[in-house]
Backbone as CSV, one residue per row, in Angstrom:
resi,resn,N_x,N_y,N_z,CA_x,CA_y,CA_z,C_x,C_y,C_z
1,UNK,0.831,-1.188,0.000,0.000,0.000,0.000,0.874,1.249,0.000
2,UNK,0.552,2.256,-0.795,1.409,3.411,-0.940,1.158,4.475,0.111
3,UNK,-0.113,4.693,0.453,-0.448,5.789,1.347,-0.022,5.504,2.777
4,UNK,-0.200,4.266,3.241,0.014,3.952,4.634,1.448,4.173,5.097
5,UNK,2.498,3.786,4.325,3.859,4.066,4.777,4.128,5.541,4.999
6,UNK,3.486,6.410,4.224,3.642,7.848,4.434,3.092,8.244,5.792
7,UNK,1.920,7.669,6.131,1.334,7.968,7.429,2.225,7.449,8.552
8,UNK,2.826,6.290,8.347,3.709,5.730,9.366,4.913,6.621,9.589
9,UNK,5.468,7.127,8.494,6.638,7.987,8.621,6.296,9.268,9.368
10,UNK,5.137,9.847,9.063,4.724,11.052,9.765,4.468,10.759,11.228
11,UNK,3.854,9.627,11.505,3.594,9.262,12.889,4.895,9.073,13.659
12,UNK,5.935,8.570,13.009,7.229,8.420,13.650,7.746,9.782,14.108
13,UNK,7.562,10.794,13.248,7.981,12.132,13.632,7.177,12.627,14.833
14,UNK,5.868,12.272,14.852,5.043,12.644,15.999,5.554,11.980,17.267
15,UNK,5.957,10.711,17.144,6.493,9.992,18.289,7.764,10.641,18.815
16,UNK,8.603,11.132,17.909,9.860,11.742,18.324,9.610,12.993,19.142
17,UNK,8.620,13.773,18.727,8.340,14.998,19.473,7.443,14.693,20.661
18,UNK,6.164,14.504,20.388,5.226,14.055,21.413,3.885,13.863,20.760
19,UNK,2.941,13.240,21.464,1.667,12.932,20.829,0.592,13.945,21.151
20,UNK,0.897,14.998,21.858,-0.113,16.007,22.191,0.449,17.381,21.843
21,UNK,0.192,17.801,20.577,0.636,19.116,20.181,2.122,19.149,19.898
22,UNK,2.646,20.370,19.683,4.049,20.540,19.333,4.848,20.983,20.548
23,UNK,5.920,20.268,20.823,6.826,20.614,21.906,7.984,21.394,21.309
24,UNK,7.973,22.722,21.492,9.012,23.560,20.916,10.375,23.257,21.515
25,UNK,10.395,22.566,22.653,11.650,22.243,23.312,12.111,20.816,23.034
26,UNK,11.550,20.191,21.984,11.946,18.838,21.663,13.450,18.789,21.440
27,UNK,14.084,17.790,22.031,15.544,17.680,21.953,15.958,17.131,20.599
28,UNK,16.816,17.877,19.919,17.392,17.419,18.662,18.889,17.261,18.883
29,UNK,19.221,16.266,19.680,20.602,16.095,20.126,21.472,15.394,19.102
30,UNK,20.889,14.559,18.291,21.658,13.775,17.327,21.175,14.046,15.918
31,UNK,21.955,13.567,14.960,21.547,13.707,13.561,20.242,12.976,13.306
32,UNK,20.062,11.824,13.950,18.818,11.070,13.788,17.619,11.890,14.265
33,UNK,17.828,12.609,15.400,16.746,13.460,15.912,16.370,14.525,14.887
34,UNK,17.377,15.184,14.339,17.133,16.268,13.385,16.500,15.753,12.101
35,UNK,17.000,14.614,11.610,16.433,14.020,10.402,14.983,13.618,10.633
36,UNK,14.711,13.037,11.805,13.345,12.614,12.122,12.400,13.804,12.140
37,UNK,12.831,14.897,12.764,11.987,16.082,12.847,11.792,16.714,11.465
38,UNK,12.889,16.796,10.680,12.805,17.367,9.336,11.898,16.516,8.447
39,UNK,11.974,15.188,8.604,11.118,14.296,7.832,9.658,14.533,8.183
40,UNK,9.398,14.736,9.458,8.028,15.025,9.882,7.483,16.289,9.247
41,UNK,8.316,17.346,9.211,7.906,18.606,8.601,7.621,18.410,7.107
42,UNK,8.540,17.719,6.433,8.411,17.523,4.992,7.156,16.724,4.647
43,UNK,6.955,15.623,5.350,5.808,14.763,5.042,4.505,15.437,5.431
44,UNK,4.497,16.106,6.582,3.273,16.778,7.026,2.855,17.872,6.055
45,UNK,3.828,18.593,5.511,3.538,19.649,4.544,2.822,19.083,3.328
46,UNK,3.302,17.946,2.832,2.665,17.302,1.687,1.336,16.655,2.061
47,UNK,1.298,16.072,3.249,0.095,15.365,3.674,-1.083,16.313,3.853
48,UNK,-0.806,17.543,4.277,-1.884,18.511,4.536,-2.615,18.921,3.264
49,UNK,-2.013,18.657,2.099,-2.732,18.957,0.861,-3.913,18.024,0.652
50,UNK,-3.872,16.843,1.276,-4.963,15.879,1.155,-5.794,15.775,2.423
51,UNK,-5.173,16.036,3.574,-5.860,15.924,4.859,-5.753,17.258,5.587
52,UNK,-6.851,18.009,5.608,-6.834,19.314,6.266,-6.568,19.184,7.754
53,UNK,-7.180,18.194,8.365,-7.002,17.970,9.795,-6.893,16.482,10.073
54,UNK,-6.236,16.138,11.154,-6.147,14.755,11.604,-6.428,14.693,13.099
55,UNK,-7.029,13.599,13.533,-7.144,13.315,14.956,-5.803,12.719,15.375
56,UNK,-4.932,13.545,15.951,-3.568,13.106,16.234,-3.517,11.982,17.271
57,UNK,-4.489,11.952,18.190,-4.496,10.875,19.184,-4.771,9.530,18.513
58,UNK,-5.771,9.503,17.606,-6.057,8.273,16.876,-4.906,7.926,15.947
59,UNK,-4.330,8.943,15.356,-3.187,8.774,14.466,-2.008,8.150,15.228
60,UNK,-1.733,8.704,16.389,-0.643,8.203,17.228,-0.907,6.765,17.662
61,UNK,-2.161,6.454,17.996,-2.485,5.102,18.449,-2.271,4.091,17.329
62,UNK,-2.618,4.485,16.121,-2.412,3.593,14.985,-0.947,3.245,14.798
63,UNK,-0.068,4.249,14.841,1.355,3.973,14.669,1.917,3.212,15.865
64,UNK,1.407,3.522,17.034,1.880,2.819,18.231,1.542,1.331,18.140
65,UNK,0.333,1.014,17.685,-0.058,-0.394,17.550,0.866,-1.131,16.578
66,UNK,1.258,-0.451,15.494,2.147,-1.084,14.523,3.535,-1.309,15.108
67,UNK,4.065,-0.289,15.778,5.435,-0.382,16.267,5.604,-1.397,17.388
68,UNK,4.588,-1.569,18.203,4.732,-2.543,19.300,4.039,-3.869,18.973
69,UNK,3.653,-3.993,17.680,3.104,-5.253,17.178,1.886,-5.743,17.957
70,UNK,1.003,-4.836,18.283,-0.255,-5.246,18.892,-1.330,-5.293,17.809
71,UNK,-2.416,-5.958,18.129,-3.511,-6.068,17.168,-4.218,-4.719,17.047
72,UNK,-4.169,-4.119,15.888,-4.841,-2.839,15.677,-6.325,-3.024,15.426
73,UNK,-7.023,-1.909,15.316,-8.463,-1.951,15.049,-8.744,-2.343,13.597
74,UNK,-7.797,-2.058,12.697,-7.943,-2.415,11.294,-6.691,-3.142,10.834
75,UNK,-6.860,-4.049,9.876,-5.677,-4.587,9.212,-5.309,-3.638,8.066
76,UNK,-4.186,-3.941,7.397,-3.684,-3.040,6.370,-4.694,-2.850,5.237
77,UNK,-5.366,-3.924,4.836,-6.333,-3.843,3.749,-7.492,-2.931,4.119
78,UNK,-7.999,-3.084,5.329,-9.108,-2.250,5.790,-8.681,-0.786,5.890
79,UNK,-7.454,-0.561,6.390,-6.948,0.803,6.500,-6.884,1.468,5.131
80,UNK,-6.413,0.715,4.142,-6.326,1.250,2.785,-7.702,1.599,2.253
81,UNK,-8.688,0.735,2.485,-10.051,0.993,2.011,-10.608,2.272,2.622
82,UNK,-10.369,2.468,3.917,-10.885,3.655,4.612,-10.252,4.923,4.056
83,UNK,-8.936,4.885,3.861,-8.226,6.056,3.354,-8.684,6.390,1.942
84,UNK,-8.769,5.386,1.072,-9.152,5.637,-0.313,-10.588,6.120,-0.423
85,UNK,-11.475,5.579,0.423,-12.866,6.030,0.416,-12.964,7.495,0.846
86,UNK,-12.181,7.843,1.859,-12.172,9.232,2.329,-11.639,10.165,1.246
87,UNK,-10.534,9.754,0.593,-9.945,10.585,-0.443,-10.932,10.817,-1.591
88,UNK,-11.697,9.780,-1.935,-12.684,9.930,-3.004,-13.797,10.882,-2.589
89,UNK,-14.235,10.782,-1.334,-15.282,11.681,-0.839,-14.821,13.138,-0.889
90,UNK,-13.573,13.362,-0.487,-13.018,14.714,-0.522,-12.952,15.229,-1.950
91,UNK,-12.477,14.368,-2.871,-12.356,14.766,-4.271,-13.725,15.040,-4.880
92,UNK,-14.698,14.196,-4.570,-16.050,14.396,-5.090,-16.637,15.717,-4.613
93,UNK,-16.392,16.034,-3.351,-16.918,17.277,-2.770,-16.284,18.488,-3.458
94,UNK,-14.982,18.425,-3.673,-14.286,19.529,-4.326,-14.726,19.688,-5.779
95,UNK,-15.163,18.587,-6.390,-15.486,18.604,-7.818,-16.925,19.000,-8.109
96,UNK,-17.765,19.086,-7.085,-19.176,19.421,-7.311,-19.367,20.705,-8.106
97,UNK,-18.641,21.786,-7.784,-18.811,23.011,-8.584,-18.425,22.828,-10.044
98,UNK,-17.369,22.036,-10.300,-16.925,21.809,-11.670,-17.941,20.968,-12.441
99,UNK,-18.545,19.976,-11.767,-19.580,19.164,-12.404,-20.776,20.035,-12.770
100,UNK,-21.196,20.881,-11.825,-22.344,21.762,-12.053,-22.055,22.750,-13.186
101,UNK,-20.825,23.254,-13.226,-20.444,24.194,-14.276,-20.506,23.529,-15.644
102,UNK,-20.024,22.276,-15.725,-20.053,21.543,-16.982,-21.469,21.241,-17.429
103,UNK,-22.310,20.826,-16.494,-23.699,20.514,-16.824,-24.449,21.755,-17.308
104,UNK,-24.195,22.880,-16.651,-24.835,24.133,-17.063,-24.390,24.528,-18.464
105,UNK,-23.101,24.395,-18.722,-22.569,24.731,-20.048,-23.219,23.879,-21.131
106,UNK,-23.288,22.563,-20.901,-23.841,21.655,-21.905,-25.329,21.895,-22.127
107,UNK,-26.056,22.219,-21.067,-27.488,22.500,-21.185,-27.724,23.709,-22.081
108,UNK,-26.955,24.771,-21.850,-27.103,25.981,-22.663,-26.584,25.760,-24.075
109,UNK,-25.485,25.009,-24.185,-24.885,24.778,-25.504,-25.808,23.968,-26.415
110,UNK,-26.567,23.043,-25.811,-27.477,22.195,-26.592,-28.577,23.008,-27.278
111,UNK,-28.839,24.210,-26.784,-29.889,25.053,-27.351,-29.406,25.829,-28.570
112,UNK,-28.103,25.836,-28.812,-27.557,26.632,-29.901,-27.848,25.983,-31.260
113,UNK,-28.062,26.827,-32.243,-28.337,26.340,-33.593,-27.141,25.567,-34.129
114,UNK,-27.401,24.395,-34.684,-26.351,23.595,-35.286,-25.728,22.575,-34.356
115,UNK,-26.011,22.670,-33.067,-25.453,21.717,-32.101,-26.404,20.540,-31.944
116,UNK,-25.884,19.337,-32.120,-26.674,18.120,-31.972,-26.155,17.313,-30.793
117,UNK,-27.050,16.558,-30.179,-26.682,15.758,-29.008,-27.010,14.293,-29.276
118,UNK,-26.044,13.418,-29.047,-26.255,11.986,-29.245,-26.868,11.370,-27.988
119,UNK,-27.246,10.121,-28.072,-27.872,9.434,-26.944,-26.941,9.367,-25.737
120,UNK,-25.640,9.306,-25.965,-24.679,9.211,-24.863,-24.489,10.531,-24.138
121,UNK,-24.905,11.624,-24.760,-24.700,12.947,-24.179,-23.633,13.753,-24.900
122,UNK,-22.947,13.145,-25.858,-21.959,13.860,-26.660,-22.662,14.910,-27.518
123,UNK,-22.122,16.112,-27.542,-22.642,17.162,-28.412,-21.634,17.432,-29.514
124,UNK,-22.155,17.697,-30.725,-21.247,17.992,-31.823,-21.850,19.030,-32.752
125,UNK,-20.952,19.696,-33.462,-21.338,20.750,-34.390,-20.517,20.566,-35.665
126,UNK,-21.167,20.565,-36.812,-20.475,20.410,-38.092,-19.949,21.763,-38.539
127,UNK,-18.620,21.860,-38.662,-18.005,23.079,-39.180,-17.921,23.010,-40.697
128,UNK,-17.462,21.872,-41.191,-17.464,21.624,-42.633,-17.580,20.127,-42.854
129,UNK,-18.254,19.746,-43.908,-18.525,18.328,-44.169,-17.660,17.819,-45.309
130,UNK,-16.960,16.691,-45.074,-16.144,16.078,-46.104,-16.945,15.087,-46.928
131,UNK,-16.278,14.479,-47.884,-16.951,13.538,-48.788,-16.353,12.137,-48.730
132,UNK,-15.381,11.922,-47.858,-14.745,10.614,-47.761,-15.561,9.633,-46.943
133,UNK,-14.947,8.481,-46.697,-15.648,7.448,-45.936,-15.676,7.773,-44.451
134,UNK,-16.585,7.134,-43.742,-16.632,7.259,-42.293,-15.815,6.131,-41.675
135,UNK,-14.992,6.425,-40.678,-14.166,5.379,-40.064,-14.988,4.458,-39.176
136,UNK,-14.506,3.233,-39.027,-15.072,2.289,-38.064,-14.250,2.358,-36.782
137,UNK,-14.807,1.822,-35.726,-14.128,1.871,-34.432,-12.774,1.171,-34.474
138,UNK,-12.635,0.185,-35.348,-11.391,-0.583,-35.435,-10.385,0.039,-36.396
139,UNK,-10.687,1.208,-36.953,-9.788,1.860,-37.910,-8.724,2.697,-37.199
140,UNK,-7.701,3.017,-37.980,-6.688,3.975,-37.549,-6.951,5.276,-38.292
141,UNK,-6.969,6.394,-37.573,-7.296,7.676,-38.183,-6.171,8.675,-37.969
142,UNK,-6.126,9.675,-38.847,-5.196,10.790,-38.707,-6.016,12.076,-38.617
143,UNK,-5.671,12.936,-37.671,-6.460,14.142,-37.440,-5.569,15.341,-37.124
144,UNK,-6.144,16.512,-37.313,-5.655,17.740,-36.705,-6.677,18.134,-35.645
145,UNK,-6.221,18.684,-34.530,-7.185,18.974,-33.466,-6.675,20.078,-32.543
146,UNK,-7.618,20.666,-31.829,-7.325,21.593,-30.740,-8.311,21.297,-29.617
147,UNK,-7.796,21.143,-28.400,-8.645,20.873,-27.246,-8.651,22.044,-26.281
148,UNK,-9.841,22.435,-25.828,-9.960,23.542,-24.886,-10.895,23.167,-23.740
149,UNK,-10.719,23.864,-22.630,-11.688,23.789,-21.539,-12.863,24.696,-21.886
150,UNK,-13.923,24.628,-21.113,-15.102,25.436,-21.440,-14.864,26.925,-21.199
151,UNK,-13.772,27.269,-20.486,-13.440,28.685,-20.314,-12.532,29.199,-21.424
152,UNK,-12.244,28.333,-22.411,-11.437,28.743,-23.548,-9.956,28.411,-23.442
153,UNK,-9.529,27.897,-22.304,-8.122,27.536,-22.125,-7.733,26.387,-23.050
154,UNK,-6.710,26.593,-23.879,-6.223,25.535,-24.768,-5.294,24.636,-23.961
155,UNK,-5.625,23.329,-23.877,-4.782,22.401,-23.124,-3.988,21.469,-24.025
156,UNK,-4.360,21.400,-25.308,-3.607,20.536,-26.223,-3.965,20.892,-27.661
157,UNK,-2.983,20.788,-28.551,-3.222,21.069,-29.964,-2.028,20.578,-30.773
158,UNK,-2.284,20.157,-31.997,-1.181,19.821,-32.894,-1.034,20.881,-33.982
159,UNK,-1.518,22.082,-33.706,-1.415,23.183,-34.661,0.047,23.415,-35.029
160,UNK,0.307,23.564,-36.313,1.665,23.764,-36.848,2.555,22.547,-36.614
161,UNK,1.940,21.400,-36.373,2.685,20.158,-36.204,2.138,19.114,-37.164
162,UNK,2.775,17.953,-37.181,2.307,16.871,-38.046,0.966,16.344,-37.549
163,UNK,0.145,15.792,-38.444,-1.118,15.178,-38.012,-0.877,14.082,-36.977
164,UNK,-1.865,13.852,-36.162,-1.793,12.833,-35.116,-2.534,11.591,-35.598
165,UNK,-1.884,10.433,-35.483,-2.475,9.176,-35.943,-2.621,8.221,-34.771
166,UNK,-3.785,7.547,-34.697,-4.049,6.658,-33.569,-5.186,5.702,-33.913
167,UNK,-5.252,4.552,-33.232,-6.408,3.652,-33.393,-7.622,4.275,-32.717
168,UNK,-8.739,4.269,-33.385,-9.919,4.966,-32.883,-10.461,4.342,-31.597
169,UNK,-10.170,3.066,-31.370,-10.640,2.427,-30.138,-9.664,2.600,-28.979
170,UNK,-8.663,3.481,-29.165,-7.678,3.686,-28.110,-7.706,5.072,-27.508
171,UNK,-8.780,5.827,-27.720,-8.885,7.189,-27.200,-10.121,7.317,-26.309
172,UNK,-10.348,8.513,-25.778,-11.488,8.706,-24.886,-12.798,8.428,-25.631
173,UNK,-13.830,7.986,-24.920,-15.099,7.618,-25.570,-15.703,8.720,-26.435
174,UNK,-15.561,9.973,-26.004,-16.117,11.073,-26.784,-15.496,11.178,-28.161
175,UNK,-14.204,10.895,-28.255,-13.530,10.893,-29.559,-13.920,9.664,-30.370
176,UNK,-13.918,8.512,-29.730,-14.259,7.274,-30.442,-15.637,7.380,-31.082
177,UNK,-16.589,7.906,-30.333,-17.945,8.049,-30.856,-18.032,9.161,-31.891
178,UNK,-17.469,10.316,-31.544,-17.624,11.482,-32.409,-16.972,11.339,-33.766
179,UNK,-15.764,10.808,-33.810,-15.051,10.703,-35.076,-15.730,9.718,-36.018
180,UNK,-16.438,8.742,-35.464,-17.183,7.817,-36.315,-18.354,8.494,-37.030
181,UNK,-18.748,9.663,-36.555,-19.818,10.413,-37.210,-19.314,11.173,-38.428
182,UNK,-17.999,11.315,-38.552,-17.392,12.187,-39.547,-17.018,11.442,-40.829
183,UNK,-17.197,12.113,-41.952,-16.602,11.655,-43.209,-15.185,12.213,-43.281
184,UNK,-14.274,11.462,-43.877,-12.917,11.977,-44.065,-12.991,13.300,-44.825
185,UNK,-12.258,14.277,-44.341,-12.291,15.620,-44.914,-13.169,16.577,-44.128
186,UNK,-13.895,16.042,-43.136,-14.787,16.868,-42.321,-14.038,17.544,-41.183
187,UNK,-14.642,18.611,-40.689,-14.162,19.272,-39.483,-15.369,19.456,-38.556
188,UNK,-15.281,18.883,-37.371,-16.363,18.957,-36.400,-15.853,19.600,-35.104
189,UNK,-16.812,20.053,-34.331,-16.519,20.527,-32.975,-17.283,19.639,-32.008
190,UNK,-16.573,19.053,-31.061,-17.173,18.160,-30.082,-17.206,18.821,-28.707
191,UNK,-18.332,18.663,-28.032,-18.495,19.127,-26.660,-18.697,17.864,-25.812
192,UNK,-17.696,17.529,-25.041,-17.644,16.201,-24.429,-17.844,16.276,-22.913
193,UNK,-18.927,15.693,-22.392,-19.121,15.657,-20.931,-18.035,14.805,-20.273
194,UNK,-17.819,15.058,-18.996,-16.686,14.426,-18.308,-16.709,12.905,-18.372
195,UNK,-17.908,12.298,-18.361,-17.984,10.831,-18.363,-17.578,10.223,-19.703
196,UNK,-17.497,11.057,-20.744,-17.007,10.605,-22.046,-15.600,11.129,-22.327
197,UNK,-15.032,11.808,-21.312,-13.686,12.359,-21.449,-12.750,11.651,-20.467
198,UNK,-12.214,12.398,-19.502,-11.253,11.806,-18.560,-11.855,11.542,-17.183
199,UNK,-13.194,11.654,-17.094,-13.920,11.218,-15.912,-13.474,11.841,-14.609
200,UNK,-13.501,11.028,-13.559,-13.195,11.506,-12.218,-11.698,11.637,-11.964
201,UNK,-10.885,11.170,-12.888,-9.429,11.241,-12.721,-8.828,12.520,-13.289
202,UNK,-9.403,13.029,-14.386,-8.782,14.158,-15.063,-7.543,13.686,-15.811
203,UNK,-6.749,14.642,-16.271,-5.520,14.305,-17.005,-4.535,15.458,-16.888
204,UNK,-3.346,15.172,-16.379,-2.330,16.209,-16.248,-2.720,17.263,-15.233
205,UNK,-2.103,18.426,-15.350,-2.342,19.511,-14.397,-3.472,20.441,-14.820
206,UNK,-3.835,20.407,-16.108,-4.819,21.364,-16.616,-6.230,20.779,-16.622
207,UNK,-6.366,19.520,-17.044,-7.693,18.897,-17.114,-8.027,18.321,-15.747
208,UNK,-8.826,19.044,-15.002,-9.194,18.616,-13.654,-10.216,17.475,-13.713
209,UNK,-10.353,16.727,-12.618,-11.398,15.697,-12.582,-12.764,16.295,-12.897
210,UNK,-13.571,15.549,-13.617,-14.945,15.922,-13.972,-15.012,17.104,-14.947
211,UNK,-13.983,17.299,-15.751,-13.968,18.425,-16.689,-14.729,18.111,-17.975
212,UNK,-15.568,19.054,-18.390,-16.184,19.022,-19.706,-15.191,19.619,-20.697
213,UNK,-15.007,18.963,-21.840,-13.982,19.379,-22.792,-14.574,19.713,-24.156
214,UNK,-13.866,20.566,-24.886,-14.253,20.945,-26.243,-13.097,20.620,-27.182
215,UNK,-13.401,19.929,-28.277,-12.377,19.613,-29.274,-12.851,20.037,-30.654
216,UNK,-11.979,20.709,-31.383,-12.205,20.942,-32.802,-11.332,19.948,-33.542
217,UNK,-11.942,19.095,-34.339,-11.221,17.976,-34.966,-11.439,17.984,-36.475
218,UNK,-10.343,17.859,-37.219,-10.392,17.699,-38.664,-9.923,16.281,-38.987
219,UNK,-10.778,15.501,-39.611,-10.458,14.116,-39.953,-9.782,14.074,-41.323
220,UNK,-8.512,13.695,-41.332,-7.708,13.713,-42.556,-7.736,12.392,-43.311
221,UNK,-7.723,11.275,-42.587,-7.707,9.972,-43.255,-8.174,8.890,-42.300
222,UNK,-8.516,7.754,-42.865,-8.957,6.599,-42.081,-8.559,5.331,-42.814
223,UNK,-7.913,4.410,-42.102,-7.506,3.142,-42.702,-7.765,2.013,-41.723
224,UNK,-8.065,0.871,-42.251,-8.225,-0.301,-41.405,-6.869,-0.692,-40.827
225,UNK,-6.849,-0.985,-39.557,-5.586,-1.332,-38.892,-4.970,-2.583,-39.504
226,UNK,-5.809,-3.529,-39.932,-5.293,-4.767,-40.546,-4.509,-4.462,-41.820
227,UNK,-4.993,-3.497,-42.597,-4.320,-3.122,-43.829,-2.972,-2.499,-43.532
228,UNK,-2.915,-1.686,-42.482,-1.655,-1.042,-42.105,-0.613,-2.079,-41.730
229,UNK,-1.039,-3.128,-41.017,-0.116,-4.155,-40.578,0.442,-4.933,-41.754
230,UNK,-0.409,-5.173,-42.771,0.035,-5.924,-43.948,1.063,-5.141,-44.755
231,UNK,0.973,-3.795,-44.704,1.882,-2.978,-45.469,3.260,-2.919,-44.835
232,UNK,3.370,-3.243,-43.536,4.646,-3.154,-42.830,5.488,-4.386,-43.099
């Protein structure tokens, strides 16, 4: 488990100082003392980004049970489940405004002339229509694209770069579905709800969890993956 050793290390620092508040007179007589205290500061600083507050008495008891090998209230598996469930609850709570913002945007956007909505909730707008074939989910496609957040922030684009080629069944659901609607040579604009994009995880530092995304996509070509393999 990844999270629990971090908690153990922080608890060790708590043990070095004391379990009730901060003792400004804690003795740092040896290098081990100083390293232990510095480690506590470093880990606590990072830990506070996920845990605003902790019950230090319960925290101390947990580490004490581990160090003296007594039977704790939870085993490691149960502890991991509790921590991960809490982290998800915190993330969900923080994401509520972003979910509401995305839903409001899509509701208003669906009313605009030229915007169509599929059964899955994907919205799309035809900028220009091509005359080529439509790709299948198992095809490999080449595209030009620009991706933005609903506030207009560009988070990715291949503008002034080579076209991007990929198997259509290897991208986010909003792309897999949307590009199949296009004839080669078309340019569409996709408005993708979070559940068809990067979901509750997000992607990178810019695409937050539960983000609604906008992509302008130009479909340049489509080939069956089997044909590509035979040519190699």
